[in-house]
N, C-alpha and C positions, 0 to 999 in steps of 0.2 A: 504494500500500500504506500503510495507517495504522500508527501505532506499535503498536497492538494486534495487528497482523498481522505485525510484524517477525520476521525470521528470525535466529536465533542458534544457536550451538553451545555447550553447557555447558562444554566443556573448552578452548575457544578463548581464547587470551590477549587478542586484540583485542576479542572479544565481551565479555570481562570488563571491559576498559577502557571500552568504549562504555557498558556498564551501570553504570559507577561502582563496580564491585567491586574494581578495582585503580587505584592512582593513576597519573596522567600529567600532564605539563606541557602543558595544552591551549593551543592557539594560536587555533583557529577551531572553532566548533561551529554546524552548521546542522541543520535537521530531518532530513537524510539522510546527512550527512557530518561527521566530526570530523577535526581535524588536531592532532597533538601532537608535541613534540620527541622525536627518537630518543634513547634512553639511551646509545647508542654512536655519536656523531656522526662523520661522515666529511668534513664541511665546516663552516664557521662557522655556516651555517644548514642544519640537517638535520631536516626535519619529515616525519612520516608522515601521509599523507592516506588515511583509512580510511572506507569506507561503514559506516553503522550496521548494515545487514543483512549477514549472512554470505554471502559468495561465495568459492569456493576460490581462484580466480586471475583475472587480468584477462580471459582468454578467456571464462571462464564468465560474468563480469559483462557483457562486451561483447555476448554473445549473449542474455542474459536481461534486461538492463536498460541499454541504451545511454544513456538519459538520465541514469542515475546515474553512469555513467562520465564523461559530459560534465560533470556537476556536480563530480566529483572534480577534473577538470582546471581548472575555474573556481576551485575552492578553492585549488588549488596556485598558480594565478596570483595570487590574493589574498594568500596567504602570502608569496610572493616580493615582491609589491609592498609589503607591510607591514614585512617583516623584512630585505629586501635592496633592490637597485636594480631589481627587476622582471625581472632576467635569471636564469634557473634551468635546471636539468636535472631532469627527472622520470623516474624509473626504476621499472619494474615488473619484478620477478623472477618468473618463472613456472616452478615446479617446483624440486625440490631440487638438481638439477645446475646450475641457473641461479642458485642462491643463496637461493631462497625458504625461509625457516625457519619462518615463521608462515603457515599455509595459510588465511588470510583476506586477500583481495586488499587490497593497500596500495601506494600510490605513494610513493616516496622523493623529496622535494623537496630538492635540493642547491643552495645559492646562497651568496653572500657572499664568493666568492673566484673567481679564474680557475680554471676547471675544464677542464683539458686532458683529452683522450680517453685513457681507460685501460680496456681490455677486461676487466681482472681485477676 
């Protein structure tokens, strides 16, 4: 898909960030993926990895464009390598009861500290 064919939603917060309509502290930018710092970090490194195209959640993305999901994981690994020791947790929330509040797929990259398991 070319940038002229990219998919966005006019009211989506992350689509607005991707389009440069809202500011974000960008960490990585590729042709298909951006990564920016979370405004409410839960770890010393807390970066959101977001595809430029709008997909509602990780399941939708996995079925419609698995290569893009793979690129998101590669960007997450790059972020952790550049900002931490290369060890990280990547979390996808899928649905409101799972904590998803922006319905544009995004992975949370958490790193820079010992991250014990916490289901909450």
